[in-house]
N, C-alpha and C positions, 0 to 999 in steps of 0.2 A: 175656514169653510171646508167641510169635509169633502172627500173625493167624489162622493155620489152627487152632492149638490154642485160641486165645483164645475161640473161639466158645462157650464155657462149658466149656471144656477138652476140646474141645467136639466138634469134628467128629464122629467116631464113637467112642463110648466102648467100648473093647474090654477085656474082662477075661480074654480067653484068654491063657494063658501062652505065651511064645515057644516053649518046648520042645514044646508040642502041635503047633504048626505045623511045627517042624523035623522032627518024626517023620513028618509027612504029605507034605512036599514035598521029595523028595530031589533033584529036578532043579535046585534053586536053592541057592546058598550060604546058610549060616545067617544071614549078614549081610543078604542080600537078603530072606530071609524075615522077619526082624525089621523091615526097612525097609517091606515091603509091608503089615504090620499096624500100622504107625505106632509101632513100639517103637524110636523114634529114639535114645533114650538108651542102649538096649542095643546098637543097630546100630553106634554109633560105635566101640566097642571091638572088635567083631567085624570090622568093615572094616579097622581098623588092623592087626589080627592077620593077616587074609587078605592084606593088601598086602605083608607081609614075605615071603610064600611065592609070590606071584603072579609068573608069568614073562611072560605076554602083555602087550605094551605097551598095547593097547586096553583090556584089563581093568584095568590099573593106572590108566589115565586115568579109567575109569568109577568105580573105587573112590574116587579122589580127589574126583571130582565128588559122589559119593554122601555122602562124609564132610562135604563142604561143605553139602550139602542137609540132613543131619542137624543140623548146627550152626545152620543157618538156621531150621529148623523147631522147634528147642529154644531159639531166640532168643539164641544165643551168637554175636552178629554179628561180634565181633572175630575169633574162630576161623573163622567162615564166610568172612570177607574173606580170611584167610590161605589157606584151602583153595581158594577160587575162583581166587585168583591162581595157585596151583599148577596148577589145571585148565586155565586159559587158557594158561599157560606151556607145559604139556605138549601143548597143541593138542587139547584135548577137542573133539570134532567139532561138538557142538551149541552154536551161538552164544548160547544162553540163559545159559551160564556167564558170558559177558561182561555181560549184563544184570544178572544176580544179583550179580556183583562190583560193578557200579555201585550197585546198591541197597544193598549192605552198606556201601560207602564212604559213601553218603549218610547212612545211619543212624548211622555212626560219625563223622559230622560232618566228613568229608573232602570238602567240596563241590567244590572245584576238581578233585581227582582223579576224583571221581564224574562230573563233566561230561565229562572226557576219555574215560572208559569208555562213557558213554552215546553219545558221538559215534562211538566205535569200533563199538558195537553197531548204530547207525544205518547205518553203512557196510556192515555185513554183512546187516542185515535192514531195508532202507529203508522197507518198508511197515508196520512195527510202530510205532504212535504212542507206545509206552511210552518210547522213547528221547527224543523231543522233550519229552514231559511230565516225564520224569525230570530232564533238563537244566534245564528251566524251574523245576521245584520246588527244585532246588539254588540257583538264583539268588535265588528268592523267600525261601527259608529264611534265607540269609545276610542279606538285606535286613530280614527280620522280626526277626532276632536283634539287628541293629544299631539297629532302631527298634521296641522292644517296646511292647506295649499296657500299660495301667496296671494290669492284673491283678497281684496279688501271690500267689505260690504258696508252700506250705510242706509239706514232708514230715512226715506225722503219724507220726513215728518211734515213738511210744509204742505204737501198735497194729500197726505193720508188723513182720514177722518176716523171717527169711532166705529163706522160701519165697514163694509167690505169694499176695498179698493184693490183691483187686480188686473191682470192681463195688459201690461203696458206695451205700446208699440210706437215707433217713430212716425211723426206726422209732418215732417219737413225735411228738406234736403240738407239743411244746416244742423240737423239733429237737436234743435233748440225747442222743439214742440213734441209732445207725446199725446197719444190717446190712451185712455184706460177705462175700465168698466167699474162702476160704482153703484152702491145702493144708498148713497147719501141723500140727504134732503135736496130737492131740486130736480129729482128725476120726474119724468112724465108719469101721470096717473096718480091716483090717491090710494090705491090698494096696498095692503100690507101682505107680504109673502108669509103664509102660515108656516113654511118650512123654517125660515130664519128669524121671523119677527121683524124684518126690515122691509124697506121699500123694494119694489122690483127694480131691476138694474137698468141703467142707461150708459151710453158712451159719453165720456167727458174728455175735454182737452185742456192742456195747461202748457204754458211756455216758461222756459227758464232763461233768465238774463245772464249777462256776462259775469255778474257777481254771485251767481248761483241761487238767485231768488226765484221761486216759482210764482207764477200768476195765479189768481183765484180760479180754480177749475170751473169751466162752463160746459153745459151739455151741448151736444151737437144739435143740429136742426131737427124739428119735430118730424120731418120726413124720414129721418134715420131713427130717431128715438120715438118709440110709441109707448102706449100704456102697458105693453108686454115687456118681457125681459129681452134686452139687447146687450151684447157684449162681445169680447174677444174679437176686436176689429184690427185689420191690418191693411195698409196701403200697398199698392204695387210700387215698383222702383221709381216711377215717374210722379208718384203722389197724385195721380189723377183718378184712379179707381180704388174704391174702398170695398173690402170684403169684410162682412161681419156676420155674427150669429144673431138670430132672432127666434125666440121661443113663443109662438103664437098661442093664444088661449081662446077657447070657446066654452060657453056655459055648459057645465056638466059633462064636458068631454076633454080628456087629456090629449093634448096635441104635442107632437115632437118639435125639436129644434131643428132649424135649417139654416143654410148659409145663403146670404143675399149679397148682391153687389150694387154699387151706386157710383155714378160718375160725378166728380166734383166739377162744378161750373162756377168758379169764382166763389161767391158767397152763398150760392145755392147748390142744390143737388138734383140729379135725375131721380125719377121714381125707382126705388129699390127693386131689383129683379132677382127672382128666385133662381138659384143654381140647382138644376135637377140632378142631384147626386145620389138620390135613393129612389127606388120604385114608388109610385104613387100609392100602391096598396100596402106598403110597409109602414108600420108605426115605429119610428126609430128616431134617435137623436143624431143630428149632424151639426158639428160646430168646430170652433177653434181653427179657423182657416190660417194657412201660412202659404206664402207665394214665393217662388224662386226669384232670383235677381233678374232673370231674363223674362219672367212672366209666363213661362210655359209649363210649370209644374205647380200643382196645388196639392198640399197635404192638409189633412184635417183629421179630426177624431170622430168616431161614430160606433154605434152598436148595431149597424145594419147586418143582416144575415151574411154568414160566410167568414166571420172573424174568428179569433181564437178565444174569445170570452171577454166579458166586460166591454169596455170601450177600447177600440184599436185605432192605430194610425192607418189611414188609407191614402192612396195616391191617385190623382187624376192628371192627365196631360191635356193641353189645349190643342184642339184640331183647328189649324188656321184656315183650312179650306172650308170646313163646315161651320167654322166660327162657333164652336161649342166645346165644352169640357167632356172628355171621354168617360166611359164607365169606370168607376173607381176600382182600383186593385189593392188588395190588402198588402201592407208593407212587409208581411211575413213574420215568421217565428223568431227571427233574430231580433226584431224590434218589439213585436207584440208578445204578450203573455196571457195566461188565463185571467189575469186581473185587469187593471185599467192603464192604458197609455193615452195621454192627452196632451193638449197645449203644445203642438209642434212648432218649430221654427227652423227655417232653412237659412243657414249662414251664407254670407257672400261667397265663401270658398266651397260651398256645397255640403258642409257638415250638417247633419240633422240633430237638432236638440229637441228633447221632449221630456214630459214628466211621466213617471210610472210608479205604480204601487206594487208592481209585479216583480221587477228586477230588484235585487238585493240593495236596500238602501238604509237610511238612518231613522226613518220614522214613517210618516204618512206617504205623501208623494215626494219623490226625489227627482232632481233634474239629471238627465243623462245626455250623453252625446254619442253619435255614431258616425264613423268615417264614410265619406262618399265612395261608393263603388261605381255607380253610374248616376245619371240625372234622376233616376227614380228608385235607386236601391242603395242600401247602406249596410255597414258591417262594423264589428268591433265596438259593441256598446260599452261605454265607460261611465261610471258614476262620477259626477263633478265634485263629490266629497265636500267636506266642511272647509270654509264657512258658506259656500254657495248653498249647500244642503244643511239641513238641521233635523232635529227630532220631529218637527212639525211638517206641514205641507209646504213644499217649495216647488214652484211651477212657473210656466209662462215666461221663460227667459227670452230676451231679445238682445242682439248685438248691434253696435254702431258700425255697420259695414265691416271693414277688415280690422277695426280696432278691437283690442281686448277690453272692452268696456260696454256697459249697457244697463239694463234693468231686468228685474224679475219680481215675482210675488212670493210672499211667505207669511205664514201666521205664527212664526216662531215666538218664543218668549221674548218679552222686551219690546214688542211692537206697540203701535199707537192704537190700533183698532183690531178688527178681526183679521182680515187679510190686508196686508200692507204692501206698498210698492217699495222695493229696495233698489239702490243703484249698486253697481259693482265695477271694479277696475282691477286689472292685473298690472301692478306697477312694474316698470322695466327693471330687470335685474341690475344690481349695482356691483360693478367690478372695479377694483383699483389694483394698480401695480405699484409697488414701492420697493425700495432697497437702498443699500449703501455702497458707494464706490470707494474702494481703498487702494492704496499702493501695495502691490504684491509683495515687495521686499520689506517695507517698513510697517505695513499694516495700518498706516495712518490714513485718515479720510482724505479724499481728493476733492478739493473745493473747485467749483467751476467746470467740472467734467460735463460733457454733453452726452445725454442719453436719448437715442432716437428710437422710436417705436413705429414700425410699419406693419399694418394689418392686412389680412387677406380681403377685407372689405374695401381696400384702396386708400384707407386713411393713413396719415403720417403725422406724428407728433414729435416734438423735440423739447426737452427740458434740461435745465442746468442743475447740478447738485449744489447744495448750500455748504456752509462752512463745515458741517459735520459729515459731508459726503452723501447726504440724504436726497432722494428724489421720490416723487409720487405723481402718477397720472391716472386718469380714468380710462377704462377699457369698455368696449362694446360686447354685448352677449354674442355667443356663437361665432367667435372670431379668433383666428390664430395670428400670432405676432412674431416678428423677428426683431430682436433688440440689439442695439449697438451702443457701446459706451466707450468713450475715449476723450483725450484732451490734446488738441492740436499742439505739436511741438514739444509736448512733455510726456505723453503716454501713448502707447499703442492702442488701437481700437480692439475691443473684444466683443464678440457677438454671443447671443443667447436666444432662446425661444421660450414662449409661453402661450397659453391658449385659454379661452373661456368656453370652448366647445364642450358640451356635455354637462355643464354645471346647471343645477336647477335652484340654487340658492345664492344669495349674495355672498361674495367672497373677496377677501383681500389677498392678492397674490404677492409673493415676495421673490425678487431676483437680485442678488448681490453680485457685484463685480469686483475683481481684483486685477488692476491694470499693471502692465509691465512698463516701467519708466524707460523712455528712449535713451537717456543719458548713460545708463549702466548696462553692461553685458547681461544677457538673459540666458540662463542655463537651459540646455536641452537635455532633459533626463532620459535615461534608458537608451543612449546611443552606444551600442556595443560593437567591439571588433574582436576577432580572434587574435591571439598573441602574435605580435610582430606583423599583423595583417592590417590592411586598410579598407578591404571590401566590407560594405555594410551587411550586417546579419539581418535576417528577416524581421526580427523583433525591433531592430533599429528603424527599419523602414516604416513600421507601424507608428513608432514614436514621432517620426518626422511629419506624419500627416497633420499633426497639430500645428507645426510650423507653416505648412502649406495653408492652413486655415487662417493663420495670422497674416500671412502675406496677401491672401485674398481679401481679408477684412481691411487691410491697409495698403491699397494699391499704389500709393505714392512713395513708399519707402524703398530705399536701397539698403541692403544689409551686408554685413561681413560675417562669414561663418568662420569662427576661430576654433581650432582644435588644439588641445593641450595634452601633454603626457605627464607621467610621473618622473621622478628624478633619477630613476634607474636607466642604465645604458648611457651612451655618450651624448654630449650636447648635439653634435652634428647628426647623429643617427635619429635622435628624438625630433629634431627640427624637420628632417626629411619625412619621417613617418607621420608627423602631425600635419604637414602640408598635404600629403596624399590622402589622409583621412578627411581633412577639410574639403578637398576637392571631390571626394566620393559623395559627400553630402550635397555639394553644389550640383554634381551630375544628376543625382537622384531628383533634386528639385526641378532641374531643367526638364528631365524626362516626364515630370508630373505637370508640366505646363507653365512653370514660372519662367519669365523672361530672363535670359542669361545676363543681360546688362543690369539686372537688379541684384546680382549675387557676386560676392567677392570671397574667394577662398584664402584663408590665412592660417599657416601653421606656426604655432608659438613654441612648440617643443616643451621644455621644462622651465622656460624663462618667466612664466607668470604663475606663481603658486596661488592656490585657491584661498580666498578670504571667506571664512564661514559667515553667512548672513544672519544666522540665528542659531540658537543652541541645538545641536544635533548629537545625539549619543553622548559621548564623553567630551565632545568638542564644543567650545563656547563661541558665542557670537563675537566676531572680530579676530578670532584665531587665524593666523597665516600659516598655511601648511608648507613650511620650508623644510629643508633636509634636517636642520638642527631641531626643529619642532618634532619631526618624526622620530629622530634618534632618542629623544627624551621619553617617548612613550614606553610604558612598562611591559607591554605584552606584544607578541608577534601579531595577534589578531587585531589589536588597535593600530599597529603600524600599517598592516595591509589595508585596513579600512581608510586610513588617512591617504595612502597612495591612491586608492580608488577615487577619493574626492578630487585629487589633482587630474585624474584621467577624465576629461570632460570635453564636450563640445558646446560652444556658446554662440549666440548671435548678438550683434549690436547694430543699431541703426546708424548708418553713415550719413544719410540725408533723407529728407521727406518731401522732396520736390520732383520726384520722378515723373516723367511724361513719356508714355510709350512712343516708340518711333513710328512714324507714318510709313505705311507700305507704298 
């Protein structure tokens, strides 16, 4: 359904038969008369018949263009493209044919061809911004298709028919029932709309069961549905008051559409009451009501005077004292454009959703959202992108309260009928954390290690590694985590961090651990002293911060700080020096907040040569750096490096049952 008709079938609901106009206006062809009263479905056949007998070339060109227009306005864009091509080829004088050809190509997803025609139109009418916007929208549309959002959409084929089904809204607190507008068989009245060739529209309802099966749609009571067009209905939050659009008709007179309200009284309704949202003297369309969660703000679409062009979004607030809706205010140029903005919806969080043909989109109508600034104003208009939007008309979106799921309408390719109802859902992002826990010294996997994950959302999980040292857990979106891995009595705990904050796609996060075994001494690298000195150098203090973290991660352990020297100098000297160096480490740890009774200083001097844990430089795993070993090394550089390996500070766990003293 094209945007002009889409207004709730909407524009001006005309019940006058074509024959009445034909008898009155003899100066125009029958086809032109049908076109003028928006009987486009009728006009197509009349124009084609007239074309066969037309002699004048200018008239033939006009007929071709008018046929293209009829197809455009009845939303048959494939035929519209064909006939606009004919109009351009025959040199129809108005360059608008080129623009509409480009628009049809865009809606038919021929983006490259559409860009060519937009450029052709720009050359003919360089001052019209629609050419540049059209070309830009084609480029963006292809980009969005290639990089879709995470929304999943589904055609609700069980409730869609061959005709128009559109404007869904929720009809129950459990979200199991919806209302929608349809021109299907079963609508009130026997007339056929000359615009679409279908029945006039009514409001239908359908319920979905727990298995996802929809009930057969049924029309609302005749007090709501009339022989005129009804549609775009919405309940208030209590599901007691229904707001809907009705386009009344009078013989030989075009009437506008207006919004009515009716109170639900069990299985019956109150008489619908007109909402006076436009001056009585103004012929205009008013429709597509949407109500805020608290029932105080009504937004709707209208072409009443004072707008920015086409149909605009307007806002009215409820005056509780006077018990009436206030004079509508235009939603402003942030929301509205010179084209059409329609089918608004106010989300539970205050976000405004609406359809527009004026903001840059993918085809006909696109769905946009705007952030709440106040109860009656919005900013930061954003396209919902593919797959919510498509090259066709996408409009009338509704959400299930705070959930990222709901329904909308589209006439995109692959549908069941003209306009179809689609459901959508934004699946929760899937995050996993996995890794392998290994022994730091042997690099072998640690079986049965405990990995604890604590999130900023208050969650806490604990998993064990398998025989290969592997673990895996699920994480929540937008959450940061502290990770701890260890194995009681065998390995020290080690901590880490990870986060899912900022990720907009599913992701498998990886965090491996290498644990220090409790039974073996653990080297503290980069602990330096000046020659014959035992005071810690600044860089050594930085290196010890890692040990402080280990002690904090393992609050029940008591450790020995062992300091070792190389084989140079006397045994007694080295023993005294190493004891002072070990004590300097203990003193620093105590100054940093570690309890003194968790620390033991031990100087070993040169009594315990280093055993190489794995291949390093010229040294092999298992080498013992004794005096004899060093003396056999061929160069002074290698000898000095070996001496450095012996000059080290280590810690080892003495016990793991420490309990702080009570003050």
